N, C-alpha and C positions, 0 to 999 in steps of 0.2 A: 684212951678211946679206941675201940676196935673198928677197923675198917671192914665193911662187908661188901662183897662183890658177887654179882650174878655171874656164875661161871658157865659159859655155853657148853663146856665139856661135860659137866655133870647135870646141867639144866636145873641147878639149884643155887640159892644165895649162900655163900660160904664166908666164914671169917678169913680175912687175908693174913696169911702167915708167910712172910718173905723168907727165902732161903737164907739170906744174910741181912739182918736189919741195918747193917752198916753199908750195904751195897744193894739197894732195891733196884731191880732192873726191869725196864719196860720197852717193848718194841711195838711200833705201829706202822702199818703199811702206808707209805707216802704216795705222791703222785707219779704217774707216768707222764713225762714232760714233752707232750706233743701238741698240746693246745691249752688255752686258758682254762683254769679250773672252774667248774660250775659250782653253783651254790650248794649242791649236794655234797661236793668234796669238802666244803667248809665245815660240815658237821663233825666228822672225825677229828679234824684239826682242832676245833674248839673243845669238843668233849674231852679228848685226851690231854689237851692243855690244862683243863680244869683238874683232871686226875693228877697230872704232873705237879701242879701247884699244891694240891692236897697232900700228895705223898711227901713233898718237900716240907710242908707244914708239920706233918706227923713224924717224919723220920730225920729231918734236917736237910738243908739244901745240898750239903756236900755228900749226902748218902744216897742220892737218887740218880740213876743214869737212864736217860730217855733217848732212844734211838728211833728216828723216823727216816726211812730210806728215800732215795730218789731213783726211780727207774729211768735210766737214760739209754737203754738198749732195748728196742722193741720194734716189731714190724709196723706198728702204727706211726712210730717216729720216722721210719724209713719212707713210708708212703707220704707223710706230710712234707718231708724234705724234698722228695721228687716233685710234689705238687707245687710247693712254694718257691723252690729255687731250681727251675729247669736250666740245664746247661752247666750248673755248678757241680764240681766234683762231690760225689755223695757224702764223703766223710766231712767235708767242709759244710755242706748243706745241713747235715745232721747236727753238727756243732752249733750252727746258727739257730736251728729250731730248739734244741735242748737248752741253750743258754738263755734265749729270749723267754722261753716258757718258764724256766727255772727262776729267773729274776722276777717275772711277774707273780709267780706263786709266792715267793718270799715277800714281795711287796703286799700281796693280798692278805696273807695270814698275819703279817705284822700289824696291818691296819685293823685286823679283827682282834687284836690284843693278845695274840699267841706268843709265848716265849720261844726263843730258839731252842730246839732240842739239844741235848748234850752233844750228840753226834748226828750228822746227816750224811751217811755214806752214799756214794753213787755206785750203781751196779758195775759200771765200766772200771771201777777201781778194784774190783774183786773177781776178775775173770780167772786168775790163777787159782784162787780158792774154790771156784766152781768146778774147774776141771779136776782138781784134787778130790773133791767130794764125789763127783761122778765116777771117778776111777775107783774110789772106795766102795761105792754102791755096786759096781760091776763085780769087783773082787768078792763081795759078800753075797753075791747071787741075787741082788735086788734090781739089777738093771742089765740091759742087753742091747747090742747093736743090731739094727735092721734097716735096710733101705736108706742108708746114709744118715740115720738118726740113732741117738742113744735114747732108749725109753725106759721108764721105771715100770717094773713088773708088779702091778698092784696085788696079784695073787700071792706074791711072796711075803706079804704082810698080813697075818691072820686077822687082825682087828682093823684093817683099813676101813675107813668110813665111820669111825667112832665119833668124831666131832660133829659131822653132819647127820649122823644116825642113818646113813645109807648103807644097805647091804650090797656086797659085791654082786651077788646073784641077781639082785633087782636091777643093777646097772647093766648087766649083760642081757637081760630079757629084752627082746625086741631090738637090740642094737644092730646097726647096719655094718656088719663086720666087713663086707665087701669094700667099703669105702677106705678102710685102713687094713688091708689084708696082711700087711707086714707086722701087725701087732699080735701078741699072744692073747691079749684080752682087749675088748673095746675100750676099757677104762684106762689102759696104759697111757701114760703121758710123757711128753717130750722133755728130756733133760738137756740135749744138745742136738742142733740141726746144722746141716751144711749150709754154707753161704756161697752164692755165686760170685764171680769176680766183681760184679757191680754192687754187691751187698757188703755191709760191714762184717768183719770176721776176725777171728783170732786163731792162731795155731793151737792144735790140740792133738792128743793121741788118735783122734778119730777124723783128722783132717781139719782144714780151715772151716770154721763155723762160728756159731753164736749160741748163747744159752737159751733155754726155755725160761718162761717167766717165773715159774715157781722156785727153781733152784736159787734164784738170786737172793730171795729173802732168807732162805735157810742158811746161806753162806754169810750174808751180812750180819744176821743176828748172832750167829756163832762167833764171828770175828770180834764183835764188840760186847757181847753179853755172855758168851759161853755156850756150852752144849745144852744146858738147861737153865732157864731163867724164869722170872716171876710172872709177868703179864704180857700177853700178846693181844693187840687190839686192831680194830678195823671195822669197815662197814659190814652190814648183814649180808650183802651180796658176795662177800669174799669167803664165807664159810666153806662153800663148795663151788669150784674145785680148789681155789688157791690155798686156803688155810689147811684144808684136808691134805693136800699134796705137800705142803711145807712140812707138816707133821710126819708124813710118811718118809720123806727124804731124810729129815733130821734124825728121827728115831732109828731108822735102819742104818744110817751112816755111823751114828755114835753108839748104837746099842743101848739106848736109854728107854725108859718107860714113857716119858713125856718129853715134849719139846719146851712148852711153857706150861706152868702149873695152873694159870688162870687165863681164860680166853674171854674177851669182852667184845661185843659187837653192837654198834649203834644202828638204829632203825632207819627206814627209808624216808625220803623227803619228797613231797609233792607240792606243786605250785597252784594256788587257788583251786584246790580240790581235784587237780588232775596230775597224772604222772608227767614229769618234765620230759619234753620231747621236742626236737627241732621241727618235726612234722606238724606239731600242734602250735608251733610258734611261741612256746612259753619257756624255751631253753634260756637260762639266765646264768651268766658267769658271775663270779665273785666281784670282778672288776666293775661289772655293770651295776651290781647292787651297791657297791661302795661309791659309785658315781652319783648315786641318788640318796643314800642313807649313810649316816656316820657309822664307823666300824663298831662303836660301843652299842649302838642300837641293834645292828645285825647280830652281834654276839649275844646280847640279852635276849633278843627274840628267839635265837636258836636254842637257848638254854631253858626257856619257859616250859618246854615239853621234855619229859623224862627221856634220857638218851636212847632207851631201848624201844620207845614207842614211835610210831610214824608221826611225822610233823607236817602240817599244812602251812606252807609259807605264803602268807597273804599280805597285801598292802594294809588291810585293817589291823592286823596284829603288829605290823611294823609301826604304824601310827600310834597304837596304844603303848608299845614299848618306848617309843620316843617321848611320849608324854610322861610316863613313869620316871624315866631317867632325868628329864628336865626338872621335875619336881624334886627328886632326890639331890640333884646337883645344887639346887638352891639351898638345900638344908645342910649339905656337907661342906660348902665353900667356907674356907677359912678355919675349918675345924681340923685339929690334929687327929689322925687315925688311932684308934685304940686297937687292942688285940681283937681278932675275929670273934664274933659272938659264939658262945659255946653251943647254943642250940642250932645255929647255922652250920657249924662244923659237924655236929652230930647228924644233921640231915644229909650233908654231903657224904659223910662216912657210911651212910646207908645206901650203898650202890649208887652214888652220885645223884641223890634225890634233889635235883635243883628246884623242882616245883615246890617241895616242902621248904627248901632253903629260902626261896623267894617269898613264900608266905611269911616266914620269920622276918625277912628284911622289911616287908611292908609293915609288920607290927612294930619294928624298931623305929621306922620313919614316923608312924602314927604317934609313938610315945616320945618322939623328939630325941631319941638316943642316937644322935648323929655320929658321934665318935665310933661307936660300935658298928653302926651301919657302914661307915667309910672303911673301917678295917675289914669288914666282911666282904664288901664289894671288891676290895683289892685282892683278897684271897681268890675270888672267882675270876679275877682278871679284868675288872671294870674300874679303871682309874678315871673318875669323873672330873678330877682337876684338869686332866689333859684332854678330855673329850670336848669336842666342839658340837654342842647339841642345839645351838641357836639357829635361826633361819639364816641361810646364806644370802648375800647380796644378789639381787637379780642379775642374771647373765644377759648381756647384750647379744641378741640373736639376729643374724642375717638370714631371714627366712628363705630368701631366694637361693642362697648358697646351700642351706640345709636341705631344702627340697630337691635341689639338683643332685646333691650327694646321695640322698635317700633313693632317688630314682636310679642313679648309676649303680648303687649297691644291688637294687632289685634286679636290674638287667644282668649284673654279674652273676647273681644267684641263678637266674634263668639259664644263663650260658654255662652253668656249673663251674664258673671261674671263682672258686671259693677263696683262693688266696686274695684276689682283688676285693671280694666281698668283705673279708675280714679286715683288710687294710682300711677300707672306707669306714667300717664300723669303729675301728680304733681312732680314725680321724674325727669322727663325729663325737666320740667320747671325749677327745681332747678339746673339742669346742664346747663341751658341757651339755651335750645332747644325748639323751638316753633313747634308744630305739627298741621297738618291740614288734616282732612279726606276729600277725594275727591271721588265723585261718578263717576265711569267709564261710560260714556254715551253709550258705545257699549254693555257692559256686565251687567251694573247695580251694579257691585261690588264696595264696598267701599275700597279705597286704602289710605294709609297714607303717606303724604309727610312731611318732616321736614326741618327746616332751623335754623341756628344760629340766636338768637335774636340780635337786633341792640344794 
């Protein structure tokens, strides 16, 4: 059976031909560990977990390498460390932020049914490789030093912008060159920047500093998958500038025509018909979803929409997903799983057409072919034997305590004490309380509603 993939690089669906069928290689951009991952971050984790499972089914478990990185050096992490741990030495504060967030992410994606990637490298483990790649880019005339930074020279790469289909001259038009006067071109991006004594930094040929975001993935993918590999995945928002700049760095450093042969991008997620935003009060973390819904329900709900299409995350769709899985669970209980259904595998092999795959699963359930259904669900990462899809026992709630905590959190938000606000949110979650910030359409004020999780 031939796997077909929509390749963002060519804007067409192509037959997948791995460089080496005995070593299929995939890289997916993972989280920047400065805050709990939101439900939009769950989409690439789930989508590319399904692809990982499918590749292992098609080529053998021992022949697929899946790398998903952890970005643990970033200015957002620095800012969070200063906010949450005032007075604590910055390196110690950063470690607390990254470890707490990393552990929560692992807990979240495991609950969503995702397998551990083959390798999960951290950016801080690859600083030496980053300085070496930057030095190579400078020697080859693709990077330069200016104003304490090392910058990539986008004009040095004739086909820069191929992935995003952005022309360099279009990016230059109307650019505010005065803001970054040290750049040769407005589109030049940072490879290395200086660190102050209070910021994390590493020694380099250009002084004590830290890497830019893009260079991290170029180095980690090369270290674990080689200069050219099969599949690179991530969210649609990463096409430009992140993935475009990854390609530029990697190709120019290695002298290759491509970095990855197939580029895959999942679509955006909105909540109840609106873009997810803290200002709208609909920003939802994975942990908050899992406090209310079983991980299997969230996973199935995410996969009902084709991965390249936008998805509307609604309570109604979650309720429907839960009902479907409850019905299927009753059918597959006590049944030994058969091999995945051929039509289901065929649907997944058509650019991860989970919608078509689920249509086939419904047909199997209707026909009472429970063994084939169970085997197919396992391929998609839905283990209904292990899933708790029943109603949870009512949670005893101290309403006075909950209302006091909710009010305290609201006051903390008004005072911009976000560390305390987040702490109270986590305390409420531990009590089995799900909170939601709602914007009053008349006054514009944010009000907090709460409910007992399911």
